[in-house]
C-alpha positions in Angstrom: 0.0 0.0 0.0 1.3 3.4 -1.0 0.8 5.7 2.0 1.7 8.7 -0.2 -1.3 8.1 -2.5 -4.1 10.6 -1.5 -6.9 8.3 -2.6 -5.5 5.4 -0.5 -5.0 7.7 2.5 -8.6 9.0 2.2 -10.0 5.4 2.0 -8.1 4.4 5.0 -9.3 7.4 6.9 -12.9 6.6 6.1 -12.5 3.0 7.2 -10.8 4.1 10.4 -13.4 6.7 11.3 -16.2 4.2 10.7 -14.4 1.6 12.9 -14.3 4.2 15.7 -18.0 4.9 15.2 -18.8 1.2 15.6 -16.6 1.0 18.7 -18.1 4.1 20.3 -21.8 4.0 19.5 -24.5 1.4 20.1 -26.7 2.1 17.2 -29.4 -0.4 18.4 -30.4 1.9 21.3 -32.0 5.3 21.5 -32.6 8.1 24.0 -33.3 8.0 26.9 -30.8 5.1 27.0 -27.1 5.8 26.9 -26.1 5.2 23.2 -22.3 5.2 23.9 -20.1 2.2 24.5 -17.3 2.3 27.2 -16.3 5.0 29.6 -16.3 8.7 28.8 -15.0 11.8 30.6 -17.9 14.1 29.7 -21.4 14.1 28.2 -22.4 17.6 27.0 -25.9 18.3 25.7 -27.1 20.9 23.2 -29.8 21.6 20.6 -29.6 19.2 17.7 -30.5 21.9 15.2 -27.1 23.4 15.6 -25.5 20.5 13.8 -27.4 21.3 10.7 -26.3 24.9 10.5 -23.5 25.6 8.0 -21.4 27.2 10.7 -21.2 23.9 12.7 -18.4 22.8 10.4 -16.2 25.3 12.4 -17.1 23.4 15.6 -16.2 20.1 14.0 -12.8 21.6 12.9 -12.2 22.9 16.4 -12.9 19.5 18.0 -10.5 18.0 15.5 -7.6 20.4 16.1 -4.5 18.7 17.5 -5.6 15.2 16.4 -3.4 13.1 14.2 -6.1 12.8 11.6 -8.3 15.2 9.7 -11.2 12.9 8.8 -14.6 13.1 10.5 -17.4 10.7 9.7 -21.0 11.9 9.8 -23.4 9.1 9.6 -27.2 9.0 9.2 -27.7 6.1 11.7 -31.4 5.7 10.8 -30.5 5.3 7.1 -27.6 3.0 7.9 -29.9 0.6 9.6 -32.5 0.8 6.9 -30.0 0.0 4.1 -27.7 -2.1 6.2 -24.6 -0.1 5.3 -22.9 2.5 7.5 -20.5 3.4 4.7 -23.2 4.3 2.2 -25.1 6.3 4.9 -22.1 8.4 5.8 -20.4 11.6 4.5 -16.8 12.4 5.4 -15.6 15.9 6.4 -12.0 17.2 6.3 -10.1 20.2 7.6 -10.5 21.9 4.3 -14.3 21.3 4.1 -16.0 24.7 4.0 -19.4 25.7 5.5 -20.8 26.0 1.9 -19.7 22.5 1.1 -21.0 21.2 4.4 -24.4 22.7 3.9 -24.5 21.3 0.3 -23.8 17.8 1.6 -26.6 18.1 4.1 -29.1 19.4 1.5 -28.3 16.6 -0.9 -28.7 16.5 -4.6 -32.5 16.7 -4.7 -34.6 19.5 -3.0 -36.3 18.4 0.2 -34.8 14.9 0.5 -31.4 15.7 2.1 -30.4 15.2 5.7 -31.1 18.8 6.4 -34.8 18.0 6.1 -35.0 14.6 7.7 -35.8 13.8 11.4 -33.4 10.9 11.6 -30.7 9.9 14.1 -27.1 11.1 13.3 -23.6 10.6 14.6 -20.3 12.3 14.1 -16.9 11.0 15.1 -13.3 11.8 14.3 -10.8 9.2 13.1 -9.1 9.4 16.5 -12.3 8.6 18.5 -11.5 11.2 21.2 -15.0 12.6 20.7 -18.4 11.5 19.3 -21.6 13.4 18.7 -25.0 11.7 18.6 -28.4 13.4 18.0 -32.0 12.5 17.6 -33.7 15.3 15.6 -37.2 14.3 16.6 -36.2 14.7 20.2 -34.2 17.9 19.5 -31.3 16.7 21.6 -27.6 16.2 20.7 -24.9 14.9 23.0 -21.2 15.4 22.6 -19.3 12.6 24.3 -15.6 13.2 25.1 -13.5 10.2 25.9 -10.4 12.1 27.0 -11.0 15.7 27.8 -7.3 16.5 27.7 -7.0 15.3 24.1 -9.7 17.8 22.8 -7.9 21.1 22.7 -10.8 23.5 21.9 -13.5 21.8 24.0 -14.3 24.8 26.2 -14.7 27.1 23.1 -17.0 24.5 21.5 -19.1 24.2 24.7 -19.5 27.9 24.7 -20.4 28.2 21.1 -23.1 25.5 21.0 -24.3 26.4 24.6 -23.8 22.8 25.8 -24.6 21.8 29.3 -23.5 18.9 31.4 -25.7 16.1 32.8 -25.6 17.9 36.2 -27.6 20.8 34.7 -30.2 18.8 32.7 -33.4 19.6 34.5 -37.0 20.6 33.8 -35.9 24.3 33.5 -33.3 23.5 30.8 -32.7 26.1 28.1 -32.5 23.2 25.7 -36.0 22.7 24.5 -35.6 18.9 24.1 -34.6 18.6 27.8 -37.2 20.9 29.2 -40.6 20.0 30.8 -42.2 21.4 27.6 -40.9 18.4 25.7 -40.2 15.6 28.2 -42.0 13.7 30.9 -40.4 13.5 34.3 -40.0 9.8 33.9 -38.2 10.1 30.6 -35.9 12.8 31.9 -35.1 10.9 35.1 -34.1 7.8 33.1 -32.0 10.0 30.8 -30.1 11.5 33.7 -29.6 8.1 35.3 -28.3 6.5 32.1 -25.7 9.2 31.4 -24.6 10.0 34.9 -23.9 6.3 35.5 -21.5 6.0 32.5 -19.1 8.9 33.4 
């Protein structure tokens, strides 16, 4: 294998990123259960709509700063399960991906059918596996899981930009609509908090 061949390098990166996704995410479960495998340093919750804004590519780039790879996999988990292929249900983002390109990927080739318009489940992960994002658009909740906080250089800036909150501050008065009493029953929220607090 020629490691200097860009196409080979890109193929390897995609394979590695997908492998990290399978290691980190249990695609068979959904909220309020904990969807992540293994132990994590932090779970940080924010509004899922932010992921589908063109500017979110900047947050992805920030999370990836300092990592040894520049490939991020974004997978439509719902679609992957429907077609039984995580590779075909994924797009791959790189350090040079612009906000215009990111939005075009989300919109898709045909009006109204791209990911931007679908209330599916999505996940993003870097090739390093230091962080993973999962969201359920129908529940309006996204969670950023950080495996090693010290390995994610710009975490504090990202937390501020997406207005993320820790599990300790997920309560009925949450500013995140999907976590507030306007959207959730007390039973669902209690289960959600128990699931994520137990895995830290």
